[in-house]
N, C-alpha and C positions, 0 to 999 in steps of 0.2 A: 441532513448533513452527514449523519452517521453512515448512510449507504455510500456516499462519496468517499469517506475516509477509509472504509473497509477495503476499497479497491486499490489502495496505495501501497507502494513498495516501502520497505524499511528505510529510514533515514540513513544515508551513507555513513560508514563508521567514522570517517574523519570529522564529521559534523556531530554525530550522535554523542560523542564524548564531551561535547561542549555545553550540553544543556538537556533538560528533561523534556522540553517541548520546542517546537519550531520558534515560537516567540522568544523563548529563553536563549536559544542558540543565536538568533539574530542579535539579541541584546548583548550577549557575551562578546561576539565578534566586534560589534559596533563599539562596545565599551573599551576595547583594547586600542582604539584609535585615538589620535589627537584631533579634536574637532577644530576647524577653522572656518571663518566666514569672510567672503569678499563681496564687493558690491554686485547686485543684480537688480536692475530697475529700482523699485522703491523698497526692496528688501535685500536679501543676501543669497549668495551662492554658497552652498554648504560643501565642505571638503572633509575627508576622513583620511588622515595621514598615519602611516605605520612604518616602523623600521628606520634604518639609517643607511646612507650610501648614495649611490648615483640615483637621481630622481627618475621614477617611472610613473607616468600619469595614465590612469585608466578611465575611459569614457564608456559608460554603460549603454544598453540598448533602449529602444523606444518603450514608452510606458514602463520604465524601469527606474533604478536608483543604483547607488553604490553596491547594493546587495546582489546585483547580477554577478558580482565577483566574489561572493561569500566563500567559495571553495578555493579561491586563488590568492586572496590578499595576504593571508598569514604565511603560506609557503613562500610567496614572492618577497615578502618583507624580511625574510631571513638574510637576504643579501642586498636589498635595495630599500630606498625610501619610496614607499608606494603611496601615491596620492589618488584616491578614488573620489570622484566628484559626484554630486547629484546635479545633473545638467539642468539648465534653466527651465523652470516650469515643471520639473519632475522631482520625485522624492520630496525632500524637505526644502528645496530651493524655490525662490520666489519666481513668479511669472516675469519673463523679460518684457521690455517695452515693445519689442517687435517679435512676437512669437512665431510668425511665419517667415522670418528672415534668418536663414542659417548663418549668413555672413555677420550680421549684427550679434547673434548669439555667440558666434565664435570669438568676437571681440571681448565679450564678457568672460569667457573661459580663459582666453589668453591673458587678460588683465589679472585674473585671479591667480594663474600660475606664476606670473611675474611678481606679484605681491608676496607669494609664499616662498619662492625659491631665490637663492642668491643670483644677482645679476651676472650675466656672462657665462653661466654654466650650461652644459649640454643637457637635453631632455629627451627621453624616450617616451613615445606615445603609443598607446594601444586602444583601438576603438572597436567595440562590438556592435554590429548591426547599425542602428541609428547613431551610435557613438563613433563608428567608422565614417559614416556620412559627415557628421559634424567634425570629425577629426581631419578631414581633408582641408577645409579652410583654416582650422586651428594650426595644423602642421605648416601650411604655407606662411601664415603670419609669423611663425617663429623663425623663419629664415634659416640661417646657418646654425642657430642654436638647437635646431631639431636634428637629433642624431639618427633616429630610426622611428618609422611609423609602421606599426603592424596592424593590418586590417583584418578583422575577424568577422566573417559571414555578413559583410555589408552589401547593401544595394547602393543607390545613389550613383549607379554606373550607366544610367540611361537604358537599362535592359529590362525586359518584361519580367515580372514575377510569375513563377509557376502558379497555375490555378490551385487553390486550396479548398479543402472540404469546408462546408459551413461550420462556423464556430459559435454563432449567436452573439448577443450583446448583453453583458452583465447589467448594463444600465436599465434594461427593460424588465428585469426580474424583480418580483415583489419582495423577496426575502433572501436572507443570507444563504440558505441552503441552495436555492436556485442559482444565485450568483456564483457560488462556489463550484457548482456543476459546470457553469460556463468557463470559469477559470481553468478547471481541469481539462475541459475540451480544448482550450487554447494551448495548453501545454502539450496535449496529444497531437494536435494538428499542426501547430506552428513551431513549438519550441524544442521538442525532444523527438528523437528518432524512434524510440521504443517506449510505448505507453506503460510497459511493465516497470520502467524506471521512475515513473512519477511517484515521488515520495511526499510526506507531509510538509517537509521544509520547502520543497519546490512549489507546492500548492500555496502555502502560506505567503511566500514571497511574491508569487504571481498575483494573489489577491491584494496584498498591500500595495504593490507597485502600480498595478493597473488602476486601482481606485484612487491613487494619489496623483495620477498624471493629469496635467492641465495644458499640455502642448501637443498638438496633433502631429506627432513625429512621423507617422506613416506617409503623410502627404509630402513631407520633405524628402523622405527616402525614395520616393518614386521619381524624383528629379535626377539630373546628372551632375549634381553639385560635387560629388566626390570625383567623378571622372574628370571634370574640369580642373581639379586641383592637382592631379597626378603628374603632369609634365614637369612641374616645378620641384618635384620630390624625387626625381630619378636618382637611382643609386642608394636611396634610403628607405625603400619600401620592402615589405614582406607581407605574406598573407597566410591566414589559417581559416579553413572551412571544415565544418563537419561533413563527412563524405555523404551523409544522407540528409543534408539540409533540404527541407521541403521547399523553401523559397527558391533555391537554385536547382531544383529537380529538373534533369534533362538539359541543363544549360551551364553546368560547371565549367566546361571548356570555354564557353563564351566569356565567362568571368575571368578566367585565367588569361584569355587572349586580350581582353581590354586592359588588364593590369600590365601585361608584358608588352603591350604596344607602347605604354608610357615608360616602362622600365624593363628592358629585355632580360636583365639579370635577376629579376625579382624572384625570391624563393616563394613558391606557392605550395603549401602543404594541406592535405586533407587527412583528417583523423577518422579512421575506419569506425563504423558503427555509431557515429555521433550525428546528431541533428543540428539545428540552428543554434541552440544554446550550448555550444560545444564546450565552453569553459566550465559548465556545471555538469553536463552529462558525462563528459570524459575528462574530469578534472585532473586526474593524475597524469594522463598523456599530455594535456594542455600545459600543465605546470612544468613538465619536463621540456617540452618543445619550445615554449616561449623564451626562456633564457638562452637557448641555443640560437634563436633567431636574433636576439638582442646582442649577442657576442660580436666582437669585431669580425668583419669578413676577411 
C-alpha cells in the first residue's frame, strides 16, 4: 500500500485545510451537513443538506456517494440549500426494491425531495454521470417544479462508450493493498484526465464508494434512459463535460448533438484539462461555472 501512496499528488489546498487525513477531511465535511432520511425499500435514503436558500439537489455518479461532490458542496452552500443524496443502493442508502429499474428508483428520489422541501417550490437538479442518467426521470417527474437540470458527464444517451484501458476488479484482489492499486487504476483510466492529480483524498473516496456500491449502475448508464427524458425538459437543460473525459473520447460532438436535438438552446460547456470526474479534478472552474448555468437565462 505504501508504494501506491507514494505515487499520489498532494491533497488540494481547499481540502487539506479541513483535516490531517483523507478520512478526517471526509468526516469534517460530512459533519457540517444536516442528515435526513427518507424511505427507500426496507430502509432509508440518506440525504446531506447544507446552507440556506433556493434548493439545489446533487445526484452523484455510479459506485459513488454524496462525496463525489466533496469539493463543491461547501462553496455552493454559501448561496444555496444544497441537498446531496446517497442514491438508492449506494453510499449509506438502502437497496431499492427494484435495483435494475431507474424509473422506480427515480420515484424514491423524488419522494425524498418532496418530503424534505416545501411544497410548490422550484428545484434545480445537477446529475454527475450515473446521477445524470437517474436525473432524467427524476427531472421529468418534477414537472413544472423543476427549474433547471444540469447534466455532468453523463451517458444514458444511447451512445457507445469509448473503449477504456483495462482497470481490473478490486473484488478479485486478496488484500487491501492490491485492491487499492485497482482503485487507483480506476481513477487513472476512468475518472481523471491527469494521473498526476490523483491525491490521497480521491483514492480514499474511490475505495470507500466503490466498495459500498450495491447497485450495478453501469448497466443502467448504457441504456438510453436519459435521452428518452430530454424532450420533456426542453428549455431547462444545461451540460458540463470535462474536455478530456475518457468515456466521451472522440464522441463529444455526438453528445452535444443528442442534447441539442432535444433542446437547441442548451448551453454545453467543456472544462479544459479535466476528465470524467470534472467536479473534483477542476473544482474551482466547476464551482464558478455551475452557478452561472443555474442563473436565470
